[in-house]
BATOR-355158 format. One record per residue: residue in one letter; x, y, z of N, C-alpha, C in turn; residue number from 1. Coordinates in nm, 2 decimals. Example, Ala and Ser with C-alpha at 12.3 -4.5 7.8 and 13.67 -1.06 7.14 Angstrom:
BEGIN
<pt fipa="A" n_X="1.32" n_Y="-0.57" n_Z="0.78" ca_X="1.23" ca_Y="-0.45" ca_Z="0.78" c_X="1.32" c_Y="-0.33" c_Z="0.78" dopa="1"/>
<pt fipa="S" n_X="1.28" n_Y="-0.22" n_Z="0.71" ca_X="1.37" ca_Y="-0.11" ca_Z="0.71" c_X="1.29" c_Y="0.00" c_Z="0.79" dopa="2"/>
END
This chain:
BEGIN
<pt fipa="M" n_X="0.09" n_Y="-0.12" n_Z="0.00" ca_X="0.00" ca_Y="0.00" ca_Z="0.00" c_X="0.08" c_Y="0.12" c_Z="0.00" dopa="1"/>
<pt fipa="L" n_X="0.20" n_Y="0.12" n_Z="0.07" ca_X="0.29" ca_Y="0.23" ca_Z="0.08" c_X="0.34" c_Y="0.28" c_Z="-0.07" dopa="2"/>
<pt fipa="I" n_X="0.36" n_Y="0.17" n_Z="-0.15" ca_X="0.42" ca_Y="0.19" ca_Z="-0.28" c_X="0.31" c_Y="0.28" c_Z="-0.36" dopa="3"/>
<pt fipa="W" n_X="0.18" n_Y="0.25" n_Z="-0.35" ca_X="0.08" ca_Y="0.32" ca_Z="-0.42" c_X="0.07" c_Y="0.47" c_Z="-0.37" dopa="4"/>
<pt fipa="K" n_X="0.07" n_Y="0.48" n_Z="-0.23" ca_X="0.07" ca_Y="0.62" ca_Z="-0.17" c_X="0.17" c_Y="0.70" c_Z="-0.23" dopa="5"/>
<pt fipa="T" n_X="0.30" n_Y="0.65" n_Z="-0.23" ca_X="0.41" ca_Y="0.72" ca_Z="-0.27" c_X="0.41" c_Y="0.76" c_Z="-0.42" dopa="6"/>
<pt fipa="F" n_X="0.35" n_Y="0.65" n_Z="-0.50" ca_X="0.32" ca_Y="0.68" ca_Z="-0.64" c_X="0.23" c_Y="0.79" c_Z="-0.66" dopa="7"/>
<pt fipa="V" n_X="0.11" n_Y="0.78" n_Z="-0.60" ca_X="0.01" ca_Y="0.88" ca_Z="-0.62" c_X="0.06" c_Y="1.02" c_Z="-0.57" dopa="8"/>
<pt fipa="T" n_X="0.12" n_Y="1.02" n_Z="-0.45" ca_X="0.18" ca_Y="1.16" ca_Z="-0.41" c_X="0.27" c_Y="1.21" c_Z="-0.51" dopa="9"/>
<pt fipa="T" n_X="0.36" n_Y="1.14" n_Z="-0.55" ca_X="0.47" ca_Y="1.19" ca_Z="-0.65" c_X="0.40" c_Y="1.24" c_Z="-0.77" dopa="10"/>
<pt fipa="F" n_X="0.31" n_Y="1.15" n_Z="-0.83" ca_X="0.25" ca_Y="1.19" ca_Z="-0.96" c_X="0.17" c_Y="1.32" c_Z="-0.94" dopa="11"/>
<pt fipa="T" n_X="0.08" n_Y="1.33" n_Z="-0.83" ca_X="0.01" ca_Y="1.46" ca_Z="-0.80" c_X="0.10" c_Y="1.58" c_Z="-0.79" dopa="12"/>
<pt fipa="L" n_X="0.21" n_Y="1.56" n_Z="-0.71" ca_X="0.30" ca_Y="1.67" ca_Z="-0.69" c_X="0.36" c_Y="1.72" c_Z="-0.82" dopa="13"/>
<pt fipa="V" n_X="0.42" n_Y="1.63" n_Z="-0.90" ca_X="0.49" ca_Y="1.66" ca_Z="-1.02" c_X="0.39" c_Y="1.71" c_Z="-1.12" dopa="14"/>
<pt fipa="F" n_X="0.27" n_Y="1.65" n_Z="-1.13" ca_X="0.17" ca_Y="1.69" ca_Z="-1.23" c_X="0.12" c_Y="1.84" c_Z="-1.21" dopa="15"/>
<pt fipa="L" n_X="0.09" n_Y="1.88" n_Z="-1.08" ca_X="0.05" ca_Y="2.00" ca_Z="-1.05" c_X="0.17" c_Y="2.11" c_Z="-1.06" dopa="16"/>
<pt fipa="A" n_X="0.29" n_Y="2.06" n_Z="-1.03" ca_X="0.40" ca_Y="2.16" ca_Z="-1.04" c_X="0.44" c_Y="2.19" c_Z="-1.18" dopa="17"/>
<pt fipa="E" n_X="0.41" n_Y="2.10" n_Z="-1.28" ca_X="0.43" ca_Y="2.11" ca_Z="-1.41" c_X="0.32" c_Y="2.20" c_Z="-1.49" dopa="18"/>
<pt fipa="L" n_X="0.20" n_Y="2.20" n_Z="-1.43" ca_X="0.10" ca_Y="2.27" ca_Z="-1.49" c_X="0.14" c_Y="2.43" c_Z="-1.52" dopa="19"/>
<pt fipa="G" n_X="0.13" n_Y="2.46" n_Z="-1.64" ca_X="0.14" ca_Y="2.61" ca_Z="-1.66" c_X="0.28" c_Y="2.66" c_Z="-1.64" dopa="20"/>
<pt fipa="D" n_X="0.38" n_Y="2.57" n_Z="-1.62" ca_X="0.52" ca_Y="2.62" ca_Z="-1.62" c_X="0.58" c_Y="2.65" c_Z="-1.75" dopa="21"/>
<pt fipa="K" n_X="0.71" n_Y="2.69" n_Z="-1.75" ca_X="0.78" ca_Y="2.72" ca_Z="-1.87" c_X="0.79" c_Y="2.59" c_Z="-1.96" dopa="22"/>
<pt fipa="T" n_X="0.81" n_Y="2.48" n_Z="-1.90" ca_X="0.81" ca_Y="2.36" ca_Z="-1.98" c_X="0.68" c_Y="2.34" c_Z="-2.06" dopa="23"/>
<pt fipa="Q" n_X="0.57" n_Y="2.34" n_Z="-1.99" ca_X="0.45" ca_Y="2.31" ca_Z="-2.06" c_X="0.42" c_Y="2.43" c_Z="-2.17" dopa="24"/>
<pt fipa="L" n_X="0.45" n_Y="2.55" n_Z="-2.14" ca_X="0.42" ca_Y="2.65" ca_Z="-2.24" c_X="0.52" c_Y="2.63" c_Z="-2.35" dopa="25"/>
<pt fipa="S" n_X="0.65" n_Y="2.60" n_Z="-2.34" ca_X="0.73" ca_Y="2.57" ca_Z="-2.44" c_X="0.70" c_Y="2.45" c_Z="-2.53" dopa="26"/>
<pt fipa="T" n_X="0.64" n_Y="2.34" n_Z="-2.47" ca_X="0.59" ca_Y="2.24" ca_Z="-2.55" c_X="0.47" c_Y="2.27" c_Z="-2.63" dopa="27"/>
<pt fipa="M" n_X="0.38" n_Y="2.35" n_Z="-2.57" ca_X="0.27" ca_Y="2.40" ca_Z="-2.65" c_X="0.31" c_Y="2.48" c_Z="-2.77" dopa="28"/>
<pt fipa="L" n_X="0.41" n_Y="2.57" n_Z="-2.75" ca_X="0.46" ca_Y="2.66" ca_Z="-2.86" c_X="0.52" c_Y="2.56" c_Z="-2.97" dopa="29"/>
<pt fipa="L" n_X="0.60" n_Y="2.46" n_Z="-2.92" ca_X="0.67" ca_Y="2.37" ca_Z="-3.02" c_X="0.56" c_Y="2.30" c_Z="-3.10" dopa="30"/>
<pt fipa="A" n_X="0.46" n_Y="2.26" n_Z="-3.03" ca_X="0.35" ca_Y="2.18" ca_Z="-3.10" c_X="0.27" c_Y="2.27" c_Z="-3.20" dopa="31"/>
<pt fipa="A" n_X="0.26" n_Y="2.39" n_Z="-3.16" ca_X="0.19" ca_Y="2.49" ca_Z="-3.25" c_X="0.26" c_Y="2.52" c_Z="-3.38" dopa="32"/>
<pt fipa="H" n_X="0.40" n_Y="2.51" n_Z="-3.37" ca_X="0.48" ca_Y="2.54" ca_Z="-3.48" c_X="0.53" c_Y="2.43" c_Z="-3.56" dopa="33"/>
<pt fipa="N" n_X="0.49" n_Y="2.30" n_Z="-3.52" ca_X="0.54" ca_Y="2.18" ca_Z="-3.58" c_X="0.42" c_Y="2.09" c_Z="-3.62" dopa="34"/>
<pt fipa="E" n_X="0.45" n_Y="2.04" n_Z="-3.75" ca_X="0.34" ca_Y="1.94" ca_Z="-3.79" c_X="0.35" c_Y="1.80" c_Z="-3.72" dopa="35"/>
<pt fipa="S" n_X="0.48" n_Y="1.77" n_Z="-3.67" ca_X="0.49" ca_Y="1.64" ca_Z="-3.61" c_X="0.47" c_Y="1.65" c_Z="-3.46" dopa="36"/>
<pt fipa="Y" n_X="0.33" n_Y="1.63" n_Z="-3.42" ca_X="0.31" ca_Y="1.64" ca_Z="-3.28" c_X="0.37" c_Y="1.52" c_Z="-3.20" dopa="37"/>
<pt fipa="L" n_X="0.38" n_Y="1.41" n_Z="-3.27" ca_X="0.44" ca_Y="1.30" ca_Z="-3.20" c_X="0.58" c_Y="1.32" c_Z="-3.17" dopa="38"/>
<pt fipa="S" n_X="0.66" n_Y="1.38" n_Z="-3.26" ca_X="0.80" ca_Y="1.43" ca_Z="-3.23" c_X="0.81" c_Y="1.52" c_Z="-3.11" dopa="39"/>
<pt fipa="V" n_X="0.73" n_Y="1.61" n_Z="-3.10" ca_X="0.72" ca_Y="1.70" ca_Z="-2.99" c_X="0.69" c_Y="1.63" c_Z="-2.87" dopa="40"/>
<pt fipa="F" n_X="0.59" n_Y="1.54" n_Z="-2.86" ca_X="0.55" ca_Y="1.47" ca_Z="-2.74" c_X="0.66" c_Y="1.38" c_Z="-2.70" dopa="41"/>
<pt fipa="L" n_X="0.73" n_Y="1.30" n_Z="-2.79" ca_X="0.83" ca_Y="1.21" ca_Z="-2.75" c_X="0.96" c_Y="1.28" c_Z="-2.71" dopa="42"/>
<pt fipa="G" n_X="0.99" n_Y="1.41" n_Z="-2.77" ca_X="1.11" ca_Y="1.48" ca_Z="-2.72" c_X="1.09" c_Y="1.54" c_Z="-2.58" dopa="43"/>
<pt fipa="A" n_X="0.97" n_Y="1.59" n_Z="-2.56" ca_X="0.92" ca_Y="1.64" ca_Z="-2.43" c_X="0.92" c_Y="1.53" c_Z="-2.32" dopa="44"/>
<pt fipa="A" n_X="0.86" n_Y="1.42" n_Z="-2.35" ca_X="0.85" ca_Y="1.31" ca_Z="-2.26" c_X="0.98" c_Y="1.25" c_Z="-2.23" dopa="45"/>
<pt fipa="L" n_X="1.07" n_Y="1.24" n_Z="-2.32" ca_X="1.21" ca_Y="1.18" ca_Z="-2.29" c_X="1.29" c_Y="1.28" c_Z="-2.21" dopa="46"/>
<pt fipa="A" n_X="1.28" n_Y="1.41" n_Z="-2.24" ca_X="1.34" ca_Y="1.50" ca_Z="-2.16" c_X="1.30" c_Y="1.50" c_Z="-2.00" dopa="47"/>
<pt fipa="L" n_X="1.17" n_Y="1.50" n_Z="-1.98" ca_X="1.12" ca_Y="1.49" ca_Z="-1.85" c_X="1.16" c_Y="1.36" c_Z="-1.79" dopa="48"/>
<pt fipa="I" n_X="1.16" n_Y="1.25" n_Z="-1.86" ca_X="1.20" ca_Y="1.13" ca_Z="-1.80" c_X="1.35" c_Y="1.13" c_Z="-1.76" dopa="49"/>
<pt fipa="L" n_X="1.43" n_Y="1.19" n_Z="-1.84" ca_X="1.57" ca_Y="1.19" ca_Z="-1.81" c_X="1.60" c_Y="1.28" c_Z="-1.69" dopa="50"/>
<pt fipa="N" n_X="1.53" n_Y="1.40" n_Z="-1.68" ca_X="1.54" ca_Y="1.48" ca_Z="-1.57" c_X="1.50" c_Y="1.41" c_Z="-1.44" dopa="51"/>
<pt fipa="T" n_X="1.39" n_Y="1.33" n_Z="-1.45" ca_X="1.34" ca_Y="1.25" ca_Z="-1.33" c_X="1.44" c_Y="1.14" c_Z="-1.30" dopa="52"/>
<pt fipa="I" n_X="1.51" n_Y="1.08" n_Z="-1.39" ca_X="1.61" ca_Y="0.98" ca_Z="-1.35" c_X="1.72" c_Y="1.05" c_Z="-1.28" dopa="53"/>
<pt fipa="I" n_X="1.77" n_Y="1.16" n_Z="-1.33" ca_X="1.87" ca_Y="1.24" ca_Z="-1.27" c_X="1.83" c_Y="1.27" c_Z="-1.12" dopa="54"/>
<pt fipa="G" n_X="1.71" n_Y="1.33" n_Z="-1.11" ca_X="1.66" ca_Y="1.37" ca_Z="-0.98" c_X="1.66" c_Y="1.26" c_Z="-0.88" dopa="55"/>
<pt fipa="V" n_X="1.60" n_Y="1.15" n_Z="-0.92" ca_X="1.59" ca_Y="1.03" ca_Z="-0.83" c_X="1.73" c_Y="0.97" c_Z="-0.79" dopa="56"/>
<pt fipa="Y" n_X="1.82" n_Y="0.96" n_Z="-0.89" ca_X="1.95" ca_Y="0.91" ca_Z="-0.86" c_X="2.02" c_Y="1.01" c_Z="-0.77" dopa="57"/>
<pt fipa="L" n_X="2.02" n_Y="1.14" n_Z="-0.79" ca_X="2.09" ca_Y="1.24" ca_Z="-0.70" c_X="2.02" c_Y="1.23" c_Z="-0.57" dopa="58"/>
<pt fipa="G" n_X="1.89" n_Y="1.23" n_Z="-0.56" ca_X="1.82" ca_Y="1.22" ca_Z="-0.43" c_X="1.86" c_Y="1.10" c_Z="-0.35" dopa="59"/>
<pt fipa="S" n_X="1.88" n_Y="0.99" n_Z="-0.42" ca_X="1.92" ca_Y="0.87" ca_Z="-0.34" c_X="2.05" c_Y="0.88" c_Z="-0.30" dopa="60"/>
<pt fipa="V" n_X="2.15" n_Y="0.93" n_Z="-0.37" ca_X="2.29" ca_Y="0.94" ca_Z="-0.33" c_X="2.30" c_Y="1.05" c_Z="-0.22" dopa="61"/>
<pt fipa="I" n_X="2.24" n_Y="1.16" n_Z="-0.23" ca_X="2.24" ca_Y="1.26" ca_Z="-0.13" c_X="2.18" c_Y="1.21" c_Z="0.01" dopa="62"/>
<pt fipa="S" n_X="2.07" n_Y="1.14" n_Z="-0.01" ca_X="2.01" ca_Y="1.10" ca_Z="0.12" c_X="2.09" c_Y="1.00" c_Z="0.20" dopa="63"/>
<pt fipa="K" n_X="2.19" n_Y="0.93" n_Z="0.13" ca_X="2.27" ca_Y="0.83" ca_Z="0.20" c_X="2.39" c_Y="0.91" c_Z="0.27" dopa="64"/>
<pt fipa="S" n_X="2.43" n_Y="1.03" n_Z="0.23" ca_X="2.53" ca_Y="1.10" ca_Z="0.29" c_X="2.51" c_Y="1.22" c_Z="0.38" dopa="65"/>
<pt fipa="L" n_X="2.38" n_Y="1.27" n_Z="0.37" ca_X="2.34" ca_Y="1.38" ca_Z="0.44" c_X="2.21" c_Y="1.36" c_Z="0.53" dopa="66"/>
<pt fipa="P" n_X="2.20" n_Y="1.41" n_Z="0.65" ca_X="2.09" ca_Y="1.39" ca_Z="0.72" c_X="1.96" c_Y="1.46" c_Z="0.65" dopa="67"/>
<pt fipa="M" n_X="1.84" n_Y="1.40" n_Z="0.66" ca_X="1.72" ca_Y="1.45" ca_Z="0.59" c_X="1.70" c_Y="1.60" c_Z="0.63" dopa="68"/>
<pt fipa="H" n_X="1.73" n_Y="1.64" n_Z="0.75" ca_X="1.71" ca_Y="1.77" ca_Z="0.79" c_X="1.78" c_Y="1.87" c_Z="0.70" dopa="69"/>
<pt fipa="Y" n_X="1.91" n_Y="1.84" n_Z="0.67" ca_X="1.99" ca_Y="1.93" ca_Z="0.58" c_X="1.93" c_Y="1.94" c_Z="0.45" dopa="70"/>
<pt fipa="I" n_X="1.88" n_Y="1.82" n_Z="0.40" ca_X="1.84" ca_Y="1.81" ca_Z="0.26" c_X="1.71" c_Y="1.90" c_Z="0.26" dopa="71"/>
<pt fipa="H" n_X="1.62" n_Y="1.90" n_Z="0.35" ca_X="1.50" ca_Y="1.98" ca_Z="0.36" c_X="1.54" c_Y="2.12" c_Z="0.37" dopa="72"/>
<pt fipa="L" n_X="1.63" n_Y="2.16" n_Z="0.45" ca_X="1.68" ca_Y="2.30" ca_Z="0.47" c_X="1.73" c_Y="2.35" c_Z="0.33" dopa="73"/>
<pt fipa="G" n_X="1.82" n_Y="2.27" n_Z="0.27" ca_X="1.88" ca_Y="2.31" ca_Z="0.13" c_X="1.76" c_Y="2.33" c_Z="0.03" dopa="74"/>
<pt fipa="A" n_X="1.68" n_Y="2.24" n_Z="0.03" ca_X="1.57" ca_Y="2.25" ca_Z="-0.07" c_X="1.49" c_Y="2.36" c_Z="-0.05" dopa="75"/>
<pt fipa="G" n_X="1.45" n_Y="2.39" n_Z="0.08" ca_X="1.38" ca_Y="2.51" ca_Z="0.12" c_X="1.45" c_Y="2.65" c_Z="0.07" dopa="76"/>
<pt fipa="M" n_X="1.58" n_Y="2.65" n_Z="0.11" ca_X="1.66" ca_Y="2.76" ca_Z="0.07" c_X="1.66" c_Y="2.79" c_Z="-0.08" dopa="77"/>
<pt fipa="A" n_X="1.67" n_Y="2.67" n_Z="-0.15" ca_X="1.67" ca_Y="2.68" ca_Z="-0.30" c_X="1.55" c_Y="2.74" c_Z="-0.35" dopa="78"/>
<pt fipa="F" n_X="1.44" n_Y="2.69" n_Z="-0.30" ca_X="1.31" ca_Y="2.74" ca_Z="-0.35" c_X="1.29" c_Y="2.90" c_Z="-0.32" dopa="79"/>
<pt fipa="I" n_X="1.33" n_Y="2.94" n_Z="-0.20" ca_X="1.33" ca_Y="3.08" ca_Z="-0.17" c_X="1.41" c_Y="3.16" c_Z="-0.25" dopa="80"/>
<pt fipa="I" n_X="1.54" n_Y="3.11" n_Z="-0.28" ca_X="1.63" ca_Y="3.19" ca_Z="-0.36" c_X="1.58" c_Y="3.20" c_Z="-0.51" dopa="81"/>
<pt fipa="I" n_X="1.53" n_Y="3.09" n_Z="-0.56" ca_X="1.47" ca_Y="3.09" ca_Z="-0.68" c_X="1.34" c_Y="3.19" c_Z="-0.71" dopa="82"/>
<pt fipa="G" n_X="1.27" n_Y="3.18" n_Z="-0.60" ca_X="1.14" ca_Y="3.27" ca_Z="-0.59" c_X="1.19" c_Y="3.42" c_Z="-0.59" dopa="83"/>
<pt fipa="I" n_X="1.29" n_Y="3.45" n_Z="-0.51" ca_X="1.33" ca_Y="3.60" ca_Z="-0.51" c_X="1.38" c_Y="3.63" c_Z="-0.64" dopa="84"/>
<pt fipa="L" n_X="1.47" n_Y="3.54" n_Z="-0.70" ca_X="1.52" ca_Y="3.57" ca_Z="-0.84" c_X="1.41" c_Y="3.60" c_Z="-0.95" dopa="85"/>
<pt fipa="L" n_X="1.30" n_Y="3.51" n_Z="-0.93" ca_X="1.20" ca_Y="3.52" ca_Z="-1.02" c_X="1.11" c_Y="3.66" c_Z="-0.99" dopa="86"/>
<pt fipa="I" n_X="1.09" n_Y="3.68" n_Z="-0.88" ca_X="1.02" ca_Y="3.81" ca_Z="-0.84" c_X="1.10" c_Y="3.93" c_Z="-0.89" dopa="87"/>
<pt fipa="T" n_X="1.23" n_Y="3.93" n_Z="-0.87" ca_X="1.32" ca_Y="4.04" ca_Z="-0.91" c_X="1.36" c_Y="4.04" c_Z="-1.06" dopa="88"/>
<pt fipa="Q" n_X="1.30" n_Y="3.93" n_Z="-1.13" ca_X="1.33" ca_Y="3.92" ca_Z="-1.27" c_X="1.47" c_Y="3.91" c_Z="-1.31" dopa="89"/>
<pt fipa="K" n_X="1.55" n_Y="3.83" n_Z="-1.23" ca_X="1.70" ca_Y="3.81" ca_Z="-1.26" c_X="1.72" c_Y="3.66" c_Z="-1.28" dopa="90"/>
<pt fipa="F" n_X="1.60" n_Y="3.59" n_Z="-1.31" ca_X="1.62" ca_Y="3.45" ca_Z="-1.34" c_X="1.53" c_Y="3.41" c_Z="-1.46" dopa="91"/>
END
């Protein structure tokens, strides 16, 4: 049961995070300018899969060498810094 809970939580979080972001808007723009929707879909899907593989791998490596508290702190600080950069239009 825990596997399904993790799956549903991950799917929901990533799905909602990706809605309306630059990746989705770029994909829509590419699909609008290209006849081959399948190529746009496959390219975008492969890119997201590769990014996910990298994220899962790095997350598993980092979690073995750092306490979870530091990982949460680092992730929180990264989101705050990115938010400030986005608000000030420097990112």
